[in-house]
N, C-alpha and C positions, 0 to 999 in steps of 0.2 A: 330605463329613461337615462339619456345622456346627462353628464354633469352640468348643472345650471351655472350660468355666469353670475346670477344674482339670486340670493335667498332673502325673502321677506319674512321676518319673524313677527308673529302677532300673538301676544299673550292675551288671554281672555278669562274673565271671571263673571259669570251670570250675565252674559250678553245674548241670551237666546233670542230676544225680540228684534235685534238689529244685525246679528252676525251674518246671516246668509246674504241679506241685501248689501251689506258693507263689503263682504268678501267678493261678491260678484261685481261690485263697483271697482274694486282693486283689480280684479281679473280683466275687466274691460280696459282699464288703463294700461296694464302690463302687456296685454295682447298687441298693442300698437308699438311696443318698445322694440328696438333693433337687436336686443340680446335675449338669450334664454334665461328662464327664471323658474323659481319654485316658491311656494308659500308654505311656511311652517306654522301650523296652528297649535297653540299649547293651551289646553283646558286646565286651569289652575284650581281643580277641585270644585267646580261650580255646583251649586245646589239646584239649579234649574236644568233645562234641556240643552245647555250649550254644548255638552259633549256629543249628544246625538246629532245636533246640527253639524258639528265638525265632521262626524263620520259620514253623514250624507254628502257633504261637500267633497270629502276626500274620495268617495266612490264616483262622484259625478265628474270630477276634474283630476286628470292624471298628474297635474303639477302641484297638487295639494297633498300634504301629509299632516296627519293629526296625532298629537301626543297628549296624554292625560295624566294629571296628578290625582291620586286617590283622595286627597284632601287639600284644602286651600293652604298654600305655603307662602304666597307672596309673589309680587311681580319679579323680583330678582331671581327667585328659583325658577319661575316660568321662562324667563329670558335665558337663563343658563341651560335649561333643557333645550331650548331652541338653538342656542349656539352649538351645543354638543351634537346636534343632529343636522345642522345646515351643511349643504354641500357646495354652496356658491363661493366664488372668489371674492365677491363683495356681499356683505351682509347688512341688510337694512332692518331697523326695528320701527314698528308702527303700532299705534293704539288701535284696539278693536273697534272703538266707537267713532273712529275717523275724525277726531278733533283736528287732525291734519289731513288735508285732501290727499288721495293717492297720487295726484300729480307731483307731490313733493318727492315721491320715490324716484321718478325719472330725473328730477332736478338734482337730487343728491347723487345719483349714479353718474350723471353727466359731469357734475362738479368734481367728483373724486377721480374720474377717468382723465379729466383735462388738467388736473393739478398734481402736485407731488405730495398732497396731503394723505395722511393715513386714516384720518377720521374727518368726515364732513357732517356737520349738524345744522339743522334748521333752527333759526331763532326768530321769534316774533318780536324781540326787543331791540334788534339792530335796525339800522336805517333800511327802509323798504319792507320791513316786517310789520305785522299788526295782530291785534287780538280782537275777535268779534264775539259778542254775546257772552263774554266772560264777566261775572259780577265784579264791580269795581273794587270792593274790598279784597276779594280773592286775587285779582290781578295785581293790585298794589302790593300786597304782601309777597306775592310770587316775585315781582320785580325787585323788591327790596331784599328779599332773601337771596336772590341770585347775585345782586350787587355785593352783598356781604361775603358770599361764598367765593366769588371771583377774586376778592382780595387775598384769600388764603391760597389760591392757585398761583397768583402772580403772573397771569397771562391775560392777554387782551381778548377776553371772551365776554359775551353778554348773557349767556345762559349755560348752566352746568347741570341742570336737573331735568332736562327734557329727554323724551324717549326718541324723538325724531332724529336718527343718526344713520349714517352709512359707514361701515368699517371695512377696511381691507382685512382679509382673513388672517394674515400674519399677526395683526394686532391682537385679536381675540385669542389666537393660539398662544400668544406670549403671556397672557394675563391669568393669574391664579385667583379667580373670583370666588368670593365667599358670601356676598350679601344675599339675603332672602327677600327683602322688601324693595321699596322704591329708591332706597339709598344706593342701589346698584349703579345708578347713573353717575353718582358722585364717585363711587369706588372705581368705575371704569376710567373716568376722566383723570382722577388722581394718579392711578397707576400708569396710565398711558403717557401722561406728561412726565412722570418720573423716569420712564424708559426712553424719553426723547422723541416720542411719536409726534407728528405734526397735525395740528387741528385747524380746520377751516370752517367758517360759518357762512351760511347763505340765508337770505331773508325767507321767512316762512309766515304763513297766516294760520294762527290758532283760532279755530272757529268751533264754539260749542253749539252743536246741533239742537234744534228745538223739536225734533221728531219725537213723537210719543211712543212709548212701548208699555204695554200692559196698563194703559191709562196714566202713566207717570212720565215725566220728562226723561228723554234718553240719556241726558247728561246732567248730573247734579254734583255739586261740590261735596267731596268727602273730606274736606280740609279740616284738620285738627290743629288749631293754633298752638296749643301748648306742646304737642308732640313735634310739630314741625320746627318750632323754635329750639326745642331741646336738641333735636337731631342736628340742626344746622349749626348750633353753637358747639356741640360736641365735635362735629366734623371740622369746623373752623379751628378749634383748639388743637385737634390732632394734627392738622396740616401746618398751622403756624402758631405754635404755643406762645411765642413771644408776643403775638398780637393781643392775647388776653392777659396771661400772667405777667408778662413784661410790662404791659401798659399799666396794669393795676399797681404793680410793684413800683414803677417809676413815679406814678401819681402819689403814692404814699410817701416815697422818699422826698419828693418836692414839697409836699404838705408838711412833712417833718422839718425840712430845712427852713421853710418860711416861718414855722413856729419857733425854730431855733433862733432865727434872726430877731424875731419879736422878743424872745426871752433875753437875748443879749441887749436889746434896746432897753428893756426894763431894768436889767442889771446895771447898765451904765448910768441910768437915772436913779439908781438906789431905791427902786420900787419893787424889786423882785422878791417874791415870797417863795422859797424853794419847796414849800409844801403844797403849793397850788396845783390843782389837777392838770394845768396846762403843761407843766414840766413832764409829768408822767405820760400825757398824751403825745408829746413830742417824741419821747423815747419809744413808745409803742408804735407810732407811725414809722419811725426810722427802721426799727427792727423788723416790722411786718413788710415794709417795702424792700429791704435788703433780702429778706427771706423769699419774697415773691420773685425778685430778679434771679436769685439762685435757682429756684424751681424752674423758671422760664428757661434758663441756660441748660439745665439738665434735660428738660423736655425737648428742647431743640436738638440736643445731642441724640436723644432717643429717636426723634423724627429722622435724623440723618441716617441712623443705623437701620431704621425701618425702610428707608429708600434703598439702601444697599441690599437689604434682604429681598425687596421686590425685584431688583435686578438679578440677583442670584436665582430666585425662583423662576424668573422668566427664562434664564439661560438653561436651567435644568429641564423645564417644560419643553423647550425647543429641542434639546438634546434627546429627550425621551421620545419625542415624535419622530426624530430622524432615525433612531435605533429601531423603532417599530415598523418603519417602511421597508 
């Protein structure tokens, strides 16, 4: 088969009930596209018949290739398997449950071809985008989480956790990806921006389908509040440590200074008792705040060194690929 222009990567875990219908819907859309394409299906250790469905599809359609993990490793691992085996010049990632319509694939490819962007992603949170059938609480937390995360990136983006993206091949070839889970979307965006790649957003419609499979809804939230918050906070801290440690440290210093002014006021009016707990509290706040600012500075230096390491790793990966050709 000739080299495809576009590779569509679809990671799947226990999607037996909807996979064949959804993949054939994707094929129907791609068949009308003016470019050559392939679909990479990655079975991430499903416990149902997802793997068998993939094999049937790969035998039925020459543009489909299927890969299997012996056990469930996570979305990140499945996507990395797809990246390693994709042959296209443009690589698109899509959910198996089609929470984003296959029409978005052609929109992403058109946008990346007409622009100088290295990555184009679909966003339901920008003007022109929307979310349909998504539970209010789930949608609210997703939007707030993305707003917090975009602060750490320092770029004008509305979403950084979505799977709906198109990449130029050289972007993924340059990245040394490690994530096993859904945090791979954050890892890709962080490292791509560190390397200076350009990112463009287009409006997208996120639609949770109400189709039943095995008597249950085809899409239900697997959202874990505590886990999501901890992952997002950890990532925000790693990207912009001053945003957390620095802010807390500065707050403690300001509180200590305010107490200090109050203590001076008491001293001037001869009402200060040096054994009062307020004096010890002032000292504790000032010391804690200064220590927090020092940790924030050191963490920021560490982040800068990590950014330099990402650049060096990218250069080594590119050199290694050139030597292998």
